[in-house]
TORPA-4810 file (N, C-alpha, C, O; in nm, 3 decimals):
<nodes>
NODE_1_-7.695_4.543_0.826_-7.710_4.432_0.718_-7.699_4.526_0.583_-7.712_4.648_0.583_X
NODE_2_-7.681_4.464_0.500_-7.646_4.521_0.350_-7.788_4.527_0.285_-7.884_4.453_0.303_X
NODE_3_-7.774_4.630_0.212_-7.899_4.659_0.148_-7.871_4.641_-0.025_-7.824_4.738_-0.085_X
NODE_4_-7.898_4.535_-0.089_-7.873_4.511_-0.211_-7.972_4.601_-0.337_-8.085_4.562_-0.366_X
NODE_5_-7.924_4.693_-0.386_-8.003_4.749_-0.496_-8.026_4.649_-0.653_-8.131_4.636_-0.717_X
NODE_6_-7.918_4.600_-0.677_-7.926_4.524_-0.805_-7.803_4.414_-0.775_-7.728_4.418_-0.678_X
NODE_7_-7.802_4.320_-0.878_-7.710_4.229_-0.901_-7.694_4.158_-1.007_-7.789_4.135_-1.082_X
NODE_8_-7.564_4.111_-1.030_-7.554_4.027_-1.168_-7.472_3.895_-1.111_-7.385_3.897_-1.025_X
NODE_9_-7.516_3.795_-1.173_-7.451_3.663_-1.137_-7.403_3.595_-1.264_-7.476_3.597_-1.364_X
NODE_10_-7.284_3.534_-1.265_-7.237_3.424_-1.375_-7.150_3.322_-1.342_-7.064_3.327_-1.254_X
NODE_11_-7.175_3.226_-1.416_-7.076_3.102_-1.359_-6.911_3.136_-1.435_-6.890_3.179_-1.548_X
NODE_12_-6.824_3.104_-1.341_-6.677_3.137_-1.388_-6.612_3.006_-1.405_-6.633_2.909_-1.332_X
NODE_13_-6.528_3.010_-1.513_-6.456_2.858_-1.535_-6.355_2.855_-1.431_-6.302_2.957_-1.389_X
NODE_14_-6.326_2.729_-1.386_-6.220_2.715_-1.301_-6.104_2.648_-1.399_-6.149_2.541_-1.440_X
NODE_15_-6.013_2.666_-1.436_-5.920_2.612_-1.549_-5.831_2.540_-1.460_-5.778_2.445_-1.518_X
NODE_16_-5.794_2.554_-1.322_-5.702_2.469_-1.254_-5.767_2.374_-1.177_-5.710_2.269_-1.148_X
NODE_17_-5.913_2.404_-1.130_-5.960_2.291_-1.037_-5.919_2.267_-0.899_-5.930_2.162_-0.837_X
NODE_18_-5.863_2.395_-0.852_-5.824_2.405_-0.735_-5.922_2.362_-0.620_-5.891_2.282_-0.532_X
NODE_19_-6.044_2.424_-0.630_-6.171_2.390_-0.560_-6.279_2.295_-0.622_-6.312_2.307_-0.740_X
NODE_20_-6.326_2.209_-0.548_-6.463_2.134_-0.602_-6.531_2.201_-0.609_-6.537_2.299_-0.535_X
NODE_21_-6.624_2.171_-0.717_-6.786_2.266_-0.727_-6.769_2.354_-0.833_-6.669_2.369_-0.904_X
NODE_22_-6.871_2.407_-0.837_-6.866_2.526_-0.934_-6.860_2.685_-0.864_-6.909_2.715_-0.755_X
NODE_23_-6.798_2.765_-0.943_-6.784_2.871_-0.899_-6.854_2.971_-0.955_-6.856_2.961_-1.078_X
NODE_24_-6.922_3.078_-0.906_-6.981_3.203_-0.941_-6.936_3.321_-0.915_-6.876_3.340_-0.809_X
NODE_25_-6.955_3.423_-1.009_-6.906_3.560_-0.966_-7.035_3.627_-0.959_-7.116_3.620_-1.051_X
NODE_26_-7.060_3.708_-0.830_-7.179_3.792_-0.820_-7.120_3.931_-0.790_-7.022_3.945_-0.718_X
NODE_27_-7.191_4.043_-0.855_-7.169_4.169_-0.834_-7.281_4.236_-0.772_-7.387_4.232_-0.835_X
NODE_28_-7.278_4.301_-0.653_-7.394_4.351_-0.567_-7.348_4.517_-0.587_-7.246_4.572_-0.545_X
NODE_29_-7.457_4.574_-0.664_-7.463_4.722_-0.637_-7.544_4.723_-0.458_-7.644_4.664_-0.416_X
NODE_30_-7.450_4.816_-0.391_-7.527_4.837_-0.242_-7.598_4.981_-0.235_-7.574_5.078_-0.308_X
NODE_31_-7.671_4.973_-0.153_-7.740_5.101_-0.122_-7.655_5.138_0.043_-7.694_5.072_0.139_X
NODE_32_-7.584_5.204_0.057_-7.513_5.250_0.178_-7.531_5.380_0.224_-7.499_5.485_0.169_X
NODE_33_-7.591_5.360_0.343_-7.627_5.486_0.423_-7.535_5.570_0.428_-7.421_5.524_0.435_X
NODE_34_-7.552_5.727_0.425_-7.472_5.836_0.437_-7.337_5.836_0.566_-7.220_5.871_0.556_X
NODE_35_-7.397_5.795_0.656_-7.336_5.776_0.788_-7.275_5.662_0.805_-7.248_5.641_0.924_X
NODE_36_-7.238_5.569_0.721_-7.166_5.447_0.702_-7.034_5.470_0.672_-7.011_5.539_0.572_X
NODE_37_-6.940_5.426_0.737_-6.792_5.458_0.673_-6.766_5.409_0.538_-6.679_5.460_0.468_X
NODE_38_-6.845_5.302_0.497_-6.832_5.244_0.346_-6.902_5.349_0.237_-6.876_5.349_0.117_X
NODE_39_-6.985_5.429_0.295_-7.029_5.541_0.174_-6.932_5.605_0.098_-6.824_5.651_0.135_X
NODE_40_-6.976_5.603_-0.003_-6.913_5.671_-0.113_-7.005_5.768_-0.219_-7.104_5.717_-0.271_X
NODE_41_-6.970_5.908_-0.250_-7.075_5.946_-0.350_-7.112_5.864_-0.444_-7.232_5.852_-0.468_X
NODE_42_-7.026_5.799_-0.509_-7.075_5.761_-0.645_-7.121_5.642_-0.636_-7.161_5.585_-0.738_X
NODE_43_-7.125_5.573_-0.498_-7.157_5.427_-0.498_-7.066_5.301_-0.457_-6.944_5.310_-0.468_X
NODE_44_-7.116_5.209_-0.420_-7.046_5.101_-0.367_-7.093_4.962_-0.437_-7.210_4.933_-0.462_X
NODE_45_-6.992_4.891_-0.462_-7.032_4.775_-0.519_-6.966_4.646_-0.445_-6.877_4.688_-0.371_X
NODE_46_-6.977_4.504_-0.439_-6.909_4.423_-0.391_-6.905_4.322_-0.480_-7.010_4.275_-0.523_X
NODE_47_-6.775_4.272_-0.521_-6.748_4.142_-0.616_-6.728_4.030_-0.521_-6.637_4.029_-0.438_X
NODE_48_-6.819_3.931_-0.536_-6.842_3.798_-0.445_-6.794_3.675_-0.545_-6.840_3.648_-0.656_X
NODE_49_-6.695_3.613_-0.476_-6.692_3.455_-0.558_-6.745_3.370_-0.469_-6.716_3.372_-0.350_X
NODE_50_-6.832_3.284_-0.526_-6.922_3.213_-0.455_-6.900_3.065_-0.497_-6.914_3.052_-0.618_X
NODE_51_-6.867_2.946_-0.429_-6.858_2.822_-0.448_-6.954_2.743_-0.395_-6.985_2.745_-0.275_X
NODE_52_-7.017_2.652_-0.502_-7.114_2.560_-0.481_-7.081_2.408_-0.539_-7.047_2.380_-0.654_X
NODE_53_-7.102_2.313_-0.418_-7.104_2.187_-0.474_-7.201_2.117_-0.394_-7.288_2.177_-0.331_X
NODE_54_-7.187_1.969_-0.396_-7.296_1.887_-0.338_-7.307_1.906_-0.183_-7.412_1.914_-0.119_X
NODE_55_-7.178_1.913_-0.132_-7.154_1.924_0.034_-7.196_2.064_0.084_-7.289_2.079_0.163_X
NODE_56_-7.129_2.155_0.039_-7.135_2.320_0.087_-7.143_2.407_-0.024_-7.131_2.368_-0.141_X
NODE_57_-7.163_2.516_0.007_-7.211_2.648_-0.060_-7.113_2.748_0.025_-7.106_2.736_0.147_X
NODE_58_-7.051_2.830_-0.036_-6.994_2.944_0.051_-6.922_3.063_-0.020_-6.889_3.053_-0.138_X
NODE_59_-6.901_3.169_0.048_-6.804_3.285_-0.010_-6.682_3.243_-0.036_-6.637_3.173_0.055_X
NODE_60_-6.613_3.259_-0.123_-6.469_3.212_-0.138_-6.402_3.356_-0.103_-6.306_3.361_-0.025_X
NODE_61_-6.443_3.449_-0.150_-6.384_3.594_-0.180_-6.482_3.695_-0.186_-6.589_3.690_-0.248_X
NODE_62_-6.442_3.776_-0.126_-6.516_3.926_-0.165_-6.437_4.047_-0.150_-6.351_4.053_-0.062_X
NODE_63_-6.464_4.163_-0.241_-6.406_4.273_-0.225_-6.494_4.356_-0.280_-6.570_4.338_-0.374_X
NODE_64_-6.466_4.497_-0.176_-6.547_4.632_-0.189_-6.483_4.719_-0.287_-6.364_4.694_-0.302_X
NODE_65_-6.539_4.834_-0.370_-6.505_4.871_-0.491_-6.588_5.028_-0.465_-6.690_5.021_-0.397_X
NODE_66_-6.555_5.135_-0.506_-6.602_5.244_-0.532_-6.677_5.245_-0.674_-6.599_5.239_-0.770_X
NODE_67_-6.807_5.252_-0.705_-6.854_5.238_-0.825_-6.792_5.306_-0.966_-6.757_5.237_-1.062_X
NODE_68_-6.785_5.431_-0.962_-6.721_5.510_-1.084_-6.583_5.474_-1.117_-6.544_5.447_-1.230_X
NODE_69_-6.508_5.475_-1.009_-6.345_5.468_-1.020_-6.264_5.325_-0.993_-6.144_5.298_-1.002_X
NODE_70_-6.388_5.238_-0.954_-6.324_5.104_-0.959_-6.207_5.076_-0.856_-6.132_4.979_-0.865_X
NODE_71_-6.200_5.175_-0.752_-6.109_5.171_-0.640_-6.144_5.078_-0.542_-6.255_5.073_-0.489_X
NODE_72_-6.039_4.994_-0.515_-6.052_4.895_-0.403_-6.102_4.969_-0.253_-6.047_5.067_-0.205_X
NODE_73_-6.187_4.918_-0.210_-6.197_4.980_-0.076_-6.185_4.860_0.041_-6.269_4.771_0.059_X
NODE_74_-6.079_4.876_0.108_-6.038_4.755_0.259_-6.123_4.759_0.348_-6.116_4.820_0.454_X
NODE_75_-6.222_4.681_0.303_-6.358_4.686_0.434_-6.363_4.527_0.445_-6.333_4.453_0.352_X
NODE_76_-6.409_4.483_0.577_-6.438_4.335_0.587_-6.599_4.375_0.638_-6.645_4.464_0.709_X
NODE_77_-6.659_4.252_0.558_-6.815_4.224_0.637_-6.827_4.182_0.780_-6.738_4.126_0.845_X
NODE_78_-6.940_4.215_0.820_-6.975_4.160_0.966_-7.026_3.988_0.913_-7.071_3.944_0.807_X
NODE_79_-6.990_3.927_1.047_-7.013_3.769_1.011_-7.165_3.754_0.958_-7.189_3.672_0.869_X
NODE_80_-7.284_3.848_1.025_-7.419_3.863_0.985_-7.428_3.882_0.830_-7.501_3.812_0.759_X
NODE_81_-7.339_3.992_0.780_-7.362_4.040_0.636_-7.335_3.943_0.527_-7.399_3.933_0.422_X
NODE_82_-7.209_3.854_0.575_-7.154_3.774_0.513_-7.253_3.637_0.487_-7.280_3.576_0.384_X
NODE_83_-7.288_3.620_0.613_-7.392_3.504_0.601_-7.523_3.556_0.510_-7.565_3.481_0.423_X
NODE_84_-7.566_3.645_0.525_-7.685_3.719_0.440_-7.639_3.723_0.300_-7.719_3.676_0.219_X
NODE_85_-7.529_3.769_0.254_-7.487_3.754_0.110_-7.483_3.608_0.049_-7.521_3.575_-0.063_X
NODE_86_-7.421_3.522_0.159_-7.383_3.369_0.126_-7.537_3.321_0.075_-7.559_3.277_-0.038_X
NODE_87_-7.636_3.338_0.177_-7.765_3.268_0.143_-7.828_3.347_0.034_-7.912_3.286_-0.033_X
NODE_88_-7.800_3.489_-0.003_-7.868_3.524_-0.141_-7.806_3.467_-0.265_-7.865_3.449_-0.372_X
NODE_89_-7.677_3.439_-0.238_-7.626_3.392_-0.350_-7.652_3.229_-0.396_-7.657_3.189_-0.512_X
NODE_90_-7.665_3.154_-0.282_-7.713_3.027_-0.273_-7.850_3.006_-0.356_-7.873_2.919_-0.440_X
NODE_91_-7.931_3.106_-0.313_-8.081_3.124_-0.374_-8.099_3.193_-0.506_-8.205_3.195_-0.568_X
NODE_92_-7.994_3.247_-0.541_-7.993_3.284_-0.672_-7.868_3.237_-0.762_-7.812_3.327_-0.824_X
NODE_93_-7.825_3.127_-0.775_-7.741_3.085_-0.878_-7.792_3.082_-0.982_-7.906_3.036_-0.994_X
NODE_94_-7.716_3.136_-1.099_-7.732_3.128_-1.229_-7.783_2.997_-1.291_-7.696_2.913_-1.269_X
NODE_95_-7.879_2.946_-1.355_-7.902_2.818_-1.423_-7.783_2.801_-1.548_-7.782_2.701_-1.620_X
</nodes>
């Protein structure tokens, strides 16, 4: 499971209207244990694009980054981690 230290969330305009609903960008600072392959001395964050409409809410895209360098980290979430973040996003959509 992912441990969230803090997060930010904001509405993202969709100029092309490709996907129905509203898009939000969440940025989560994560607390990653030292024995995890995702661990970085400077910290790790994940950027999530979350889609919410009347029928469904889901993560459209996510990317992991090293905190200080913004270096992209090529990792995938476990299904239960993705579900955890999707539920968190759904419950914390900015007004």
